[in-house]
N, C-alpha and C positions, 0 to 999 in steps of 0.2 A: 504493500500499499504506500509506504513512504517513497518507494522508487517511482511510483506514478505521480505522486504529489510534487516531486521536484521539478516536473515539467511545467509547473505554474510559475516558475521563476524566470524572468526575462534573460538573465545572464546564462542560464542553462540552455534555454531554447535557442539562443543565438549561436550555440556551438553545434547545433544539429545540421545535417547535410543539406536538406532541401525543405521547401515550404510545405510540401505534402506531409512529410514526417513531422514537421513542427505542428501543423494544424491537428493532425491525428493525436499526437501525444499530449498536446495542450487540452484537447477535449476529453481524452481519456483520464488525464489528471483531474480535470474538472468534475467528471462523473464520480471518480473515486472520492473526491472531497465532499461531494453532495451526500454520499452515503454516510459520511462521518459527521455531517453538519445538522443543525436543526431543520434544514431545508431538504432533507433526504427524500421527502415526498415528491419533489420536483423530478427526481431522477428517472421516473417511468414516463414522464410526459414528453420528452423530446426525442425519443428513439422511434418507436413504432406505435405510439398510443396518443389518443386525445381523450378529454373528458367525455363521458356519456351525456348525450343531449336528448331531450324528449323527441320521440319519433325514430330514434335509432333502433335497429333490430337487436333484440336481446341476444340472439345467437352470436353476435360479434363481441359481446362483453368478454374481457379477459379476466377470468375468475382468479387466476394466480395474482394478477396485479391488485385485484380487490382484497385478496387475503393479506397482502403485504401492507396495504395503505388504507383499507376500509373505505375506499372510494371506487366508483365505477369508471372503467376506462374501455374505450372501444379500440380494437386493433385496426390500424390503418393499412391501406394497400398502396402499392407502387404508384397507381395512377392518381391517387389523391394529392392535390396541391392545396394547402390551406391558405397561403398568404404569399403575396409578392413582396420581396424585401430588396431594398436598394442600399448597398454598402458604398459609401462615398469617402474617398481617401484624398487628403491634402498631400500633394507631393511638391510643394513649393520649397524654395531654397532654405527657408528658416527651419524646415523639418529635418535638416541635416545635422542639427546641433546635438552634441552629447558632451556632458561633463565627464570627468575622470571616473571610471568604474561603472558607467551606465551605457546602455545601447543608444544609438541615435533615435530620435523621435520617429523618423520614417520607418526604421526597422520595427520598433515597438508597435506602431500603428498598423504596419503591414501584417505582423503576427496576429494581432487582434482581429484584423479583417479576415485573415485566412481561417482562424479558428471559428469565427462567426459564420463564415460561408460553409465550412464543414458541418457545423451544428445545424444550420438551416437546411442543408440538403438531407441530413439525417432525419429531419422532421418532415420530409417530403414537401418543404416549402420551396418556392422558386426564389433564386437569388441572383442579383446582377451586381456589377462592379463599375464604378466610375472613378477615374483618377484625374486630378486637375492640378494646375499651378496657377499661371495667369489666365489660362483657359482650359477647357476640357481636353485632355490628352487621350484618354481611353474610355470607351463607353460600351459595356457588355450588358445587354438587356437581361432581365430575370428569366431564368430557366430552372428546371427542377431535376436535372439528371446528374448522376455522378461523373459521367464523361465530361459534362460542361464544367463541373467543379475543377477538373484538371486544368482547363483553360484559364479559369479565374486564378488558381494558385500559380500558374506559370506567369501571369501578368504581375502578380504580387512578388514573385521571386525576382523579377527583373526590374522592378520599379526603382527609380533613382530620383532624388530631388532635382527639380528643374529650374524654373525661372522665379521671378518675384511672385509674391502672394497676390492672388486675385480671388480670394474666398467669396466675397459678397457677389461679385459679378458671375463667377462660375456657378454658385449655388442657385442663382436666379435662372441661369441657362438650363441647369439640370432639372429644376422644378418644372420649367416649361416643357421639357422633354417627356416627363412622366405622364403617361396616358391612362394608366390604371392605378388607382391609389393603393397604397400599401404601407409598409414600415420602412422608414428612411433612417439609416444609421450613419452619422457623419463623424469621421475621425480627423481631427485637425487641431493645431495649436491655437487657431482663431486669431492669429496675429494680422488683423486687418481692422479697419474702422468698425468698432463695436456696434454703432447704430446701424450702419449699412448691413453688417452681417445679420443683425437681429431682424431687419426688414426681409432679408433673404430667407431666414428660417421661417418667418411667418408665411412666406410664399408657399412653402410646403404644406403648412397647416390650412391655408385657405383652399388648397386643392383637395383637402380631406385626408391627407396622409398623417399617420402617427410618426413621431420623430423622436430619436434619441441623439443627443449631442454628446459625444465623448471627446473632451478637451484633453489633448496629450501634451504634457509639459515635462521638461527636465527638472529635477529637484532644485538645481541651481538657479533656474529661472524664477523660482519662487523665493528662495532664501537670499540670493545674491551674496552668499558667503564666500567671496573670493580672496579675502585677506588683504594684503597691503597693496602695492602698486600693481596695476594690471593694464594690459592693452586690450581694448575691445574692438572687434572688427564686425561691422554689419555684414551678415552673410549674403545679403541681396544686393546692397549698393557698394560693398567693399570699403565704405568709409571707416576710418580708424579714429580712436579716441583713447588717450592715456589718462588714467585717473586713479584715485585711491578709493576703492569701493567702500571702505568702512565709513568714509565721509558722507556718502550718499545712501548708505544701505537702508536707513529708516525711511527716508523719503521714497526710495525706490519701492520698498515693501508696502508702504502705504498706497502708492499709486497702483501697484500691481494688484493689491487687494481690491481696490475699487474696480479695476479692470475685470477681475473674476466675479465680483459681486454683481456687476452689470449683467453678465451672462446668466448667472444663477437666477437673478430676479426676473429678467425678461423671459427666460425659459419657463419659469414657474408660472408667470402671469399668462403665458400663451399655451399652457398644457403641453409643454415640450420637456421630456426627461433630460436632465443634465447630469453628466458623470465626469468628475475630474480625475484624471489618471496621470500619475507620474511614471516615468520610464523605469522606476524601480518597483512599481506596484505589481503584485502577482496577478496573473491573467484571470483568475477566478472572479475578481470583482467585475470586470467588463462583461464576462459571460453570464454571471448571475443577474446583472442589471438588465441585460437583454432578455434573459429567460423570464424574469419577473414581468417585464413589459409584454412579452409575447403571451404570457398567461392571462394578463389583464385584458388583452384585445381579442382573445379567441372567441 
């Protein structure tokens, strides 16, 4: 059991050979963790089962699942597709950052995206992938086959940070492209004008989509604990600044706190789920937040 749980750690997953292996072992570690946690009842819900609904045929009830959970579940079949999910990944230049001892934000976000896609396909849901920087670079529409999953994982394997951030503009474009409403999961550091990004997030909601925003940050971006003299280089403009971080640490932390609180508040007021993830955060947090959302909209 401990062997499986270690694959929830970003630094362990980063050492694995390819994205397909990463996705599978993260999900297996997540399932193992659910069996140990107070949420173990979730574990039967995302493989081949869904809750019993009035009108379902009794012959399809899985009595073994009932015996374990005291709840009725229906076995699903290959052709069933419950939901269309859209995973959106920010691959702008700012996502390349990593402090010492942590994986890059783009790596962390791609691992989460891969595990989510794997989990969604296991649930017989259709999943698509969109990657953007200043503009949309990759757009794979949702499908529900394991063969298609390989294509998604290949795109995530090869993703590299590109140009400047265009989160607000790109999200508007992606929202316009979605023809059938579903679940939208956005993985980004959200380093763009917060008001413009919020407007773009509302665009998804106005079209009837459920939305989860997963803001991916490096721990140092929140703490600003760089010590004495430091050279800062903007990863997008390449501008440089020499300063003593401890002089401005409190002001920076206050400003950054306001930046995060804006997103938390706006998401809450617009019925958007918000999840803050640092690149040191175990992967079960993001998967559980998704699973919890998935359960509420079934």
